N, C-alpha and C positions, 0 to 999 in steps of 0.2 A: 503494500499500499504506500502510496505517495504522501509525504508529508506536505502539509499546507501551512504556509506562514502568513500570518496576518500583519499587516504594517503596524507599527506602534501607535502611529497617529490615528488610526482608525480604533484601536482598542482603547485609547486615553479618552477620559472623560475632561481633560484640560482644555483651556481655551488654546486657539492656533498660537505659534511661536510668532514672533515679530517678523522672521523671514517670510513665513507663509503670508502674513497681513500685507506686507510690502509687494510682493510678488501678486497677489489678488485684489490689490487696491483697498485694501481694508484699513491699512494704517491711516491715522491723521497726517494730513500733508504738513503741518506746522512742526510735527515731531511730538505732538501732544503737551505742548506747552498751553495752547489757548483752551479757554473753558467752553464747553458746548453749551452754556445756558443761553436761552433765547431773550433779548431785552421785553421788558413789560409790555411795552406800547407794540411789539409784533406779535404778543400771544393772542389767541382767539379767546381762551378762557382764563379766568384770573382767580386765584385763591381770595378770601376776603383780605389776609395781609397784603398781597400784591394790590388789588383793587383800592385799599385805603391809601396806599402809597401812589398809586396813580391817579386817583382822583381828588386826594385831599380830604376825604370825608371819612371820618371814624369808622373802625370795625364796628361797634355796637349799633351805630346809624345804619351801616350798610346791610347788617344782618337784619334790623329791624324793618329796613326797605324791601328786602328779599323774602321775608317770612309770608309777606301776602300770597294768597291763592293765585292772584292774577297777575303775578309778577312776571314780565316777558324775559327778563334778563337774567334769572337764576336757572342753574342746571344741576340737577342731584346727581350725584353719582353713589348711590347708595346714602349713607349719610352724610357724605362728604359735599358740600356746597360750593359751587364754582360759578363764577359772574361772568356772563358773556360780553366782552369788553365793549364790541361794537353797539349792543342793545344799551348796555349801561350809558355809552356816551349820547346815544339818542334820547333817552330817559332823563338823563340830566340836563341836556340841551331844551328838551321840552319843559322842564320842571324850571329851569332859571331863565327862560325867554319870556316870561310873563311880565 
């Protein structure tokens, strides 16, 4: 019977090596020095903390505004509350254009 050898990379549960990532275009172009965070003004959905920093409105007030059943700018992911940035902007524009 012929012995079958399995490549160590296929057996391993480890992440790919740096050489593999570079060959296959998976490595960061900057060598991994830059952060991969998206700026707040480019995000679609914001946490309460991010929305407070973005809008200048306090977390408690944002929580109170988004507790309403007819709130159009809240997105629930289980118990996590995310605020839709564009709709929040529209809501605030309507609110303060009076």
